[in-house]
DOVEX-29489 format. One record per atom (N, C-alpha, C, O, CB): residue number from 1; chain; atom name; z, y negated, x. Coordinates in steps of 0.02 Angstrom, whole numbers, plus 50000, padded with zeros to 5 digits. Atoms other than C-alpha are relative to their C-alpha. Last residue first. Glycine has a CB too. Example, Ala and Ser with C-alpha at 12.3 -4.5 7.8 and 13.67 -1.06 7.14 Angstrom:
(2,'A','N',(49997,50059,49958)),
(2,'A','CA',(50357,50053,50684)),
(2,'A','C',(50037,49945,49961)),
(2,'A','O',(50045,49890,49986)),
(2,'A','CB',(49929,49977,50020)),
(1,'A','N',(50000,50059,50045)),
(1,'A','CA',(50390,50225,50615)),
(1,'A','C',(50000,49940,50045)),
(1,'A','O',(50033,49941,50097)),
(1,'A','CB',(50062,49999,49950)),
END
This chain:
(70,'A','N',(50039,50049,50052)),
(70,'A','CA',(52609,51071,50275)),
(70,'A','C',(49971,50044,49944)),
(70,'A','O',(49939,50019,49898)),
(70,'A','CB',(49934,49956,50038)),
(69,'A','N',(50068,50010,50003)),
(69,'A','CA',(52745,51172,50369)),
(69,'A','C',(49964,49964,49953)),
(69,'A','O',(49995,49947,49903)),
(69,'A','CB',(49977,50050,50000)),
(68,'A','N',(50020,50009,49922)),
(68,'A','CA',(52921,51158,50422)),
(68,'A','C',(49921,50004,49989)),
(68,'A','O',(49889,49979,50035)),
(68,'A','CB',(50033,50066,50060)),
(67,'A','N',(50062,50020,49998)),
(67,'A','CA',(53012,51131,50252)),
(67,'A','C',(49976,49988,50068)),
(67,'A','O',(49995,49940,50101)),
(67,'A','CB',(49993,49947,49961)),
(66,'A','N',(50036,49935,50008)),
(66,'A','CA',(53189,51210,50245)),
(66,'A','C',(49918,49994,49996)),
(66,'A','O',(49888,50046,49984)),
(66,'A','CB',(50026,50035,49933)),
(65,'A','N',(49992,49956,49945)),
(65,'A','CA',(53275,51064,50320)),
(65,'A','C',(49962,50066,49993)),
(65,'A','O',(49944,50099,50042)),
(65,'A','CB',(50072,50013,50008)),
(64,'A','N',(49927,49983,49965)),
(64,'A','CA',(53228,50961,50174)),
(64,'A','C',(49996,50046,50064)),
(64,'A','O',(49941,50066,50082)),
(64,'A','CB',(50049,50040,49946)),
(63,'A','N',(49966,49939,50001)),
(63,'A','CA',(53052,50886,50121)),
(63,'A','C',(50064,50014,50033)),
(63,'A','O',(50078,49977,50080)),
(63,'A','CB',(49961,50041,50021)),
(62,'A','N',(50048,49950,50011)),
(62,'A','CA',(52934,50748,50155)),
(62,'A','C',(50023,50071,49995)),
(62,'A','O',(49989,50118,50016)),
(62,'A','CB',(49953,49995,50050)),
(61,'A','N',(50058,50026,50033)),
(61,'A','CA',(53052,50631,50245)),
(61,'A','C',(49957,50063,49966)),
(61,'A','O',(49959,50114,50000)),
(61,'A','CB',(49956,49957,50056)),
(60,'A','N',(50056,49955,49996)),
(60,'A','CA',(53225,50701,50295)),
(60,'A','C',(49944,49973,49949)),
(60,'A','O',(49954,49968,49888)),
(60,'A','CB',(50023,50078,49983)),
(59,'A','N',(50032,50018,50051)),
(59,'A','CA',(53353,50562,50349)),
(59,'A','C',(49927,50054,49999)),
(59,'A','O',(49885,50055,50044)),
(59,'A','CB',(49987,49918,50007)),
(58,'A','N',(50061,49983,49993)),
(58,'A','CA',(53478,50636,50463)),
(58,'A','C',(49968,49991,49946)),
(58,'A','O',(49987,50023,49898)),
(58,'A','CB',(49993,50056,50020)),
(57,'A','N',(50040,50046,49939)),
(57,'A','CA',(53647,50555,50500)),
(57,'A','C',(49926,50017,49987)),
(57,'A','O',(49890,49974,50013)),
(57,'A','CB',(50022,50024,50089)),
(56,'A','N',(50018,50065,50032)),
(56,'A','CA',(53715,50636,50335)),
(56,'A','C',(49960,49953,50038)),
(56,'A','O',(49923,49910,50014)),
(56,'A','CB',(50057,49965,49981)),
(55,'A','N',(49964,50057,49965)),
(55,'A','CA',(53717,50810,50431)),
(55,'A','C',(49970,49928,49958)),
(55,'A','O',(49910,49916,49952)),
(55,'A','CB',(49980,50002,50092)),
(54,'A','N',(49972,50038,50046)),
(54,'A','CA',(53666,50952,50321)),
(54,'A','C',(50034,49937,50016)),
(54,'A','O',(50075,49910,49979)),
(54,'A','CB',(50038,50036,49970)),
(53,'A','N',(50023,49999,50071)),
(53,'A','CA',(53526,51039,50406)),
(53,'A','C',(50042,49963,49947)),
(53,'A','O',(50016,49944,49894)),
(53,'A','CB',(49997,50069,49979)),
(52,'A','N',(50053,50040,50016)),
(52,'A','CA',(53579,50970,50580)),
(52,'A','C',(49973,50001,49934)),
(52,'A','O',(49954,49948,49909)),
(52,'A','CB',(49953,50014,50039)),
(51,'A','N',(49988,50075,50009)),
(51,'A','CA',(53746,51039,50564)),
(51,'A','C',(49947,49956,49980)),
(51,'A','O',(49949,49915,49933)),
(51,'A','CB',(50022,49973,50056)),
(50,'A','N',(49984,50004,50075)),
(50,'A','CA',(53675,51217,50520)),
(50,'A','C',(50023,49926,49998)),
(50,'A','O',(50010,49892,49948)),
(50,'A','CB',(50061,50058,49971)),
(49,'A','N',(50057,49994,50057)),
(49,'A','CA',(53567,51211,50674)),
(49,'A','C',(50034,49986,49930)),
(49,'A','O',(50004,49952,49888)),
(49,'A','CB',(49963,50081,49999)),
(48,'A','N',(50040,49938,50008)),
(48,'A','CA',(53707,51150,50789)),
(48,'A','C',(49955,49996,49950)),
(48,'A','O',(49949,49946,49916)),
(48,'A','CB',(50038,50057,49989)),
(47,'A','N',(50022,49986,50053)),
(47,'A','CA',(53765,50969,50816)),
(47,'A','C',(49956,50070,49998)),
(47,'A','O',(49896,50069,50015)),
(47,'A','CB',(49968,49943,49982)),
(46,'A','N',(49948,49962,50046)),
(46,'A','CA',(53878,50962,50958)),
(46,'A','C',(49971,50011,49929)),
(46,'A','O',(50008,50038,49888)),
(46,'A','CB',(50071,49957,49993)),
(45,'A','N',(49976,49925,49984)),
(45,'A','CA',(53785,50829,51059)),
(45,'A','C',(50044,50029,49953)),
(45,'A','O',(50084,49994,49921)),
(45,'A','CB',(50035,50005,50064)),
(44,'A','N',(49970,49980,50056)),
(44,'A','CA',(53698,50674,50988)),
(44,'A','C',(50026,50075,50000)),
(44,'A','O',(50014,50118,49958)),
(44,'A','CB',(49953,49987,49948)),
(43,'A','N',(49932,50021,49996)),
(43,'A','CA',(53649,50609,51153)),
(43,'A','C',(50050,50012,49944)),
(43,'A','O',(50109,49996,49947)),
(43,'A','CB',(49998,49935,50012)),
(42,'A','N',(49983,50058,50027)),
(42,'A','CA',(53467,50612,51129)),
(42,'A','C',(50068,49972,50001)),
(42,'A','O',(50080,49913,49987)),
(42,'A','CB',(49983,50004,49943)),
(41,'A','N',(50026,50035,49946)),
(41,'A','CA',(53450,50774,51222)),
(41,'A','C',(50004,49923,49983)),
(41,'A','O',(50013,49888,50033)),
(41,'A','CB',(49928,50024,50016)),
(40,'A','N',(49961,49988,49937)),
(40,'A','CA',(53572,50848,51102)),
(40,'A','C',(49970,49961,50062)),
(40,'A','O',(50007,49933,50103)),
(40,'A','CB',(50001,50080,50016)),
(39,'A','N',(49947,50044,50024)),
(39,'A','CA',(53464,50779,50952)),
(39,'A','C',(50050,50003,50062)),
(39,'A','O',(50071,49950,50084)),
(39,'A','CB',(50033,50026,49925)),
(38,'A','N',(50023,50066,49992)),
(38,'A','CA',(53313,50858,51031)),
(38,'A','C',(50055,49961,49987)),
(38,'A','O',(50060,49913,50025)),
(38,'A','CB',(49944,49983,49959)),
(37,'A','N',(50012,50013,49948)),
(37,'A','CA',(53392,51022,51044)),
(37,'A','C',(49976,49922,50012)),
(37,'A','O',(49997,49890,50060)),
(37,'A','CB',(49961,50049,50017)),
(36,'A','N',(49930,49998,49966)),
(36,'A','CA',(53462,51025,50873)),
(36,'A','C',(49994,49982,50062)),
(36,'A','O',(50033,49938,50079)),
(36,'A','CB',(50035,50063,50000)),
(35,'A','N',(49973,50075,50012)),
(35,'A','CA',(53285,50970,50805)),
(35,'A','C',(50074,50004,50033)),
(35,'A','O',(50096,49952,50059)),
(35,'A','CB',(50004,49977,49909)),
(34,'A','N',(50036,50046,49967)),
(34,'A','CA',(53208,51127,50899)),
(34,'A','C',(50027,49934,49992)),
(34,'A','O',(50030,49895,50039)),
(34,'A','CB',(49936,50002,49980)),
(33,'A','N',(49977,49995,49935)),
(33,'A','CA',(53336,51244,50828)),
(33,'A','C',(49971,49948,50047)),
(33,'A','O',(50006,49925,50091)),
(33,'A','CB',(49988,50066,50025)),
(32,'A','N',(49941,50030,49998)),
(32,'A','CA',(53299,51184,50656)),
(32,'A','C',(50029,50007,50070)),
(32,'A','O',(50067,49963,50090)),
(32,'A','CB',(50043,50026,49948)),
(31,'A','N',(49954,49973,50026)),
(31,'A','CA',(53111,51242,50670)),
(31,'A','C',(50080,49960,50015)),
(31,'A','O',(50082,49919,50061)),
(31,'A','CB',(49991,50070,50022)),
(30,'A','N',(50014,49955,50037)),
(30,'A','CA',(52960,51173,50724)),
(30,'A','C',(50039,50043,49947)),
(30,'A','O',(50017,50071,49897)),
(30,'A','CB',(49979,50029,50035)),
(29,'A','N',(49959,49936,50023)),
(29,'A','CA',(53013,51013,50789)),
(29,'A','C',(49965,50046,49959)),
(29,'A','O',(49936,50024,49910)),
(29,'A','CB',(50059,49982,49961)),
(28,'A','N',(50011,49976,50057)),
(28,'A','CA',(52893,50882,50859)),
(28,'A','C',(50033,50069,49994)),
(28,'A','O',(50015,50119,50026)),
(28,'A','CB',(49931,49998,49990)),
(27,'A','N',(50052,49938,50001)),
(27,'A','CA',(52939,50760,50986)),
(27,'A','C',(49994,50026,49940)),
(27,'A','O',(50012,49992,49892)),
(27,'A','CB',(50016,50059,50045)),
(26,'A','N',(49984,49951,49952)),
(26,'A','CA',(53071,50621,51027)),
(26,'A','C',(49953,50077,50017)),
(26,'A','O',(49953,50115,50065)),
(26,'A','CB',(50069,50016,49976)),
(25,'A','N',(50031,49932,50010)),
(25,'A','CA',(52983,50480,50947)),
(25,'A','C',(50027,50053,50062)),
(25,'A','O',(50008,50054,50121)),
(25,'A','CB',(49913,49991,50001)),
(24,'A','N',(50033,49963,49937)),
(24,'A','CA',(53085,50329,50976)),
(24,'A','C',(49987,50073,49978)),
(24,'A','O',(50031,50113,49960)),
(24,'A','CB',(50052,49999,50069)),
(23,'A','N',(50068,50016,50001)),
(23,'A','CA',(53121,50226,50808)),
(23,'A','C',(49966,50026,50064)),
(23,'A','O',(49908,50008,50075)),
(23,'A','CB',(49991,49925,49991)),
(22,'A','N',(49998,50061,49986)),
(22,'A','CA',(53319,50248,50821)),
(22,'A','C',(49922,49965,50027)),
(22,'A','O',(49916,49923,50072)),
(22,'A','CB',(50058,49997,50049)),
(21,'A','N',(49936,50044,50002)),
(21,'A','CA',(53293,50417,50841)),
(21,'A','C',(49989,49949,50016)),
(21,'A','O',(49954,49936,50065)),
(21,'A','CB',(50052,50015,50035)),
(20,'A','N',(49996,50074,49970)),
(20,'A','CA',(53128,50496,50786)),
(20,'A','C',(50071,49993,50001)),
(20,'A','O',(50105,50011,49953)),
(20,'A','CB',(49963,49937,49954)),
(19,'A','N',(49939,50030,50006)),
(19,'A','CA',(53076,50677,50755)),
(19,'A','C',(50017,49938,50031)),
(19,'A','O',(50000,49931,50090)),
(19,'A','CB',(50041,50040,50018)),
(18,'A','N',(49979,50045,49945)),
(18,'A','CA',(52907,50734,50715)),
(18,'A','C',(50068,49974,49990)),
(18,'A','O',(50087,49955,49934)),
(18,'A','CB',(49952,49943,50008)),
(17,'A','N',(49989,50077,50022)),
(17,'A','CA',(52883,50883,50603)),
(17,'A','C',(50032,49953,50063)),
(17,'A','O',(50073,49971,50104)),
(17,'A','CB',(50057,49998,49933)),
(16,'A','N',(49957,50022,49966)),
(16,'A','CA',(52799,51059,50630)),
(16,'A','C',(50020,49920,49972)),
(16,'A','O',(49984,49887,49934)),
(16,'A','CB',(49976,50009,50070)),
(15,'A','N',(49936,49982,50006)),
(15,'A','CA',(52649,51117,50564)),
(15,'A','C',(50040,49964,50053)),
(15,'A','O',(50017,49939,50104)),
(15,'A','CB',(50007,50072,50003)),
(14,'A','N',(50007,49939,49964)),
(14,'A','CA',(52461,51093,50620)),
(14,'A','C',(50070,50035,49989)),
(14,'A','O',(50078,50090,50015)),
(14,'A','CB',(49980,49987,50079)),
(13,'A','N',(50058,49963,50010)),
(13,'A','CA',(52432,50961,50483)),
(13,'A','C',(50005,50067,50043)),
(13,'A','O',(49977,50117,50019)),
(13,'A','CB',(49938,49957,50018)),
(12,'A','N',(50064,50019,49991)),
(12,'A','CA',(52601,50879,50499)),
(12,'A','C',(49943,50052,49990)),
(12,'A','O',(49963,50108,49974)),
(12,'A','CB',(49997,49975,50062)),
(11,'A','N',(50046,49962,49952)),
(11,'A','CA',(52753,50907,50413)),
(11,'A','C',(49942,49983,50011)),
(11,'A','O',(49909,49959,49964)),
(11,'A','CB',(49991,50058,49987)),
(10,'A','N',(50029,49944,50037)),
(10,'A','CA',(52851,50758,50346)),
(10,'A','C',(49960,50047,50042)),
(10,'A','O',(49938,50028,50097)),
(10,'A','CB',(49957,49974,49946)),
(9,'A','N',(50060,50029,50032)),
(9,'A','CA',(52954,50648,50466)),
(9,'A','C',(49966,50072,49964)),
(9,'A','O',(49979,50130,49981)),
(9,'A','CB',(49945,49957,50062)),
(8,'A','N',(50046,49935,49987)),
(8,'A','CA',(53127,50705,50528)),
(8,'A','C',(49937,49972,49943)),
(8,'A','O',(49948,49954,49885)),
(8,'A','CB',(50047,50093,49975)),
(7,'A','N',(50048,49985,50058)),
(7,'A','CA',(53218,50530,50540)),
(7,'A','C',(49966,50061,50023)),
(7,'A','O',(49949,50067,50082)),
(7,'A','CB',(49946,49940,49983)),
(6,'A','N',(50034,49942,49987)),
(6,'A','CA',(53383,50506,50642)),
(6,'A','C',(49956,50007,49950)),
(6,'A','O',(49980,50012,49894)),
(6,'A','CB',(50039,50057,50007)),
(5,'A','N',(50052,49971,50057)),
(5,'A','CA',(53462,50338,50640)),
(5,'A','C',(49951,50042,50025)),
(5,'A','O',(49911,50026,50069)),
(5,'A','CB',(49962,49945,49964)),
(4,'A','N',(50071,50002,49988)),
(4,'A','CA',(53606,50314,50764)),
(4,'A','C',(49959,50028,49941)),
(4,'A','O',(49975,50077,49907)),
(4,'A','CB',(49985,50038,50062)),
(3,'A','N',(50034,49950,50035)),
(3,'A','CA',(53782,50260,50723)),
(3,'A','C',(49925,50000,50013)),
(3,'A','O',(49894,49947,50007)),
(3,'A','CB',(50013,49993,49931)),
(2,'A','N',(50038,50016,50073)),
(2,'A','CA',(53858,50150,50852)),
(2,'A','C',(49965,50062,49975)),
(2,'A','O',(49945,50107,50011)),
(2,'A','CB',(49939,49939,50007)),
(1,'A','N',(50080,49996,49994)),
(1,'A','CA',(53968,50224,50984)),
(1,'A','C',(49977,49990,49933)),
(1,'A','O',(49997,50017,49881)),
(1,'A','CB',(49969,50072,50029)),
END
């Protein structure tokens, strides 16, 4: 399977971060658990919260996995 591009955008005004996989927006994550759920729904199974925080597949824009609010 080809490697997919995952981008977690900077926190928005209301909190949370938009998550994109291959330029498709999956939704807004408010914590690592939400991100892991989005990735599983996109077919990237087996990434638990700890994996999502440290995975080289994920590009964190505007702060790392510890930043969820503006």
